[in-house]
C-alpha positions in Angstrom: -15.7 -10.8 -2.2 -12.1 -9.5 -2.5 -11.2 -6.2 -0.6 -9.0 -3.9 -2.7 -6.8 -1.2 -1.1 -7.6 2.4 -1.8 -6.3 5.8 -0.4 -8.6 7.2 2.4 -10.4 10.1 1.4 -8.3 13.3 1.0 -5.1 11.1 1.2 -2.5 11.7 -1.5 0.6 9.3 -2.3 3.7 10.0 -4.1 6.5 7.8 -5.4 10.0 8.8 -3.9 13.4 7.1 -4.5 13.1 5.4 -1.1 9.4 4.5 -1.2 6.1 6.0 -0.7 5.1 9.4 0.9 1.4 9.7 1.9 0.1 13.0 2.8 -3.0 13.4 5.0 -3.8 17.2 4.6 -6.8 17.0 7.0 -4.5 16.0 9.9 -1.3 17.9 8.6 0.4 14.7 8.8 2.9 12.7 6.6 3.6 8.7 6.5 6.7 7.4 5.0 7.0 3.9 3.7 10.4 2.9 3.0 9.7 0.3 0.5 12.0 1.3 -2.3 10.6 -0.2 -5.5 8.3 -2.7 -3.9 5.2 -0.5 -3.7 3.9 2.2 -6.1 1.0 4.7 -5.9 -0.9 2.5 -8.4 -1.3 -0.3 -5.7 -3.5 1.9 -3.9 -6.1 3.0 -6.4 -8.9 0.6 -5.3 -8.1 -2.0 -7.8 -5.5 -4.2 -6.1 -6.2 -6.5 -3.2 -3.2 -7.1 -0.7 -2.8 -10.5 -2.3 -2.6 -9.0 -5.9 -0.1 -6.5 -4.6 2.0 -9.2 -2.8 1.9 -11.4 -6.1 3.1 -8.3 -8.1 5.9 -7.6 -6.0 6.9 -11.3 -5.8 6.8 -11.2 -9.5 9.0 -8.2 -10.1 11.7 -9.1 -7.2 11.7 -13.0 -7.5 10.9 -13.4 -3.8 8.6 -16.0 -2.6 5.1 -14.4 -2.4 5.0 -15.9 1.3 7.9 -13.6 2.3 6.4 -10.8 0.7 2.9 -11.4 2.3 4.8 -11.6 5.7 6.1 -7.9 5.2 3.1 -6.6 3.4 0.0 -7.4 5.3 1.4 -6.0 8.6 1.9 -2.8 6.6 -1.4 -2.8 4.9 -2.9 -3.5 8.4 -1.2 -0.6 9.9 -1.9 1.9 7.1 -5.7 0.9 7.7 -5.7 1.4 11.3 -4.0 4.9 10.8 -6.5 5.7 8.3 -4.1 6.1 5.3 -5.9 3.6 3.4 -9.1 1.7 3.4 -11.0 -1.3 2.0 -13.0 -1.1 -1.2 -15.2 -3.9 -1.9 -14.3 -5.1 -5.7 
């Protein structure tokens, strides 16, 4: 069973030139992720696992997937801890 990443309830995300802006209206809070063109809102639609996201970033940037995973996994763990994203069974 793979766990896909999706936005937590009532969280919104939009792409900016410097990365992603997550907005948590219930807590009147924003979260900035300086990811440039690595991450896109679609990565958090509930259909992408962290491994899928890492493979997509590696393919588009020509970086080794292991290097992407070393950056991505702590980020997704932090976003989960902050209740910005959540796991979804896929």
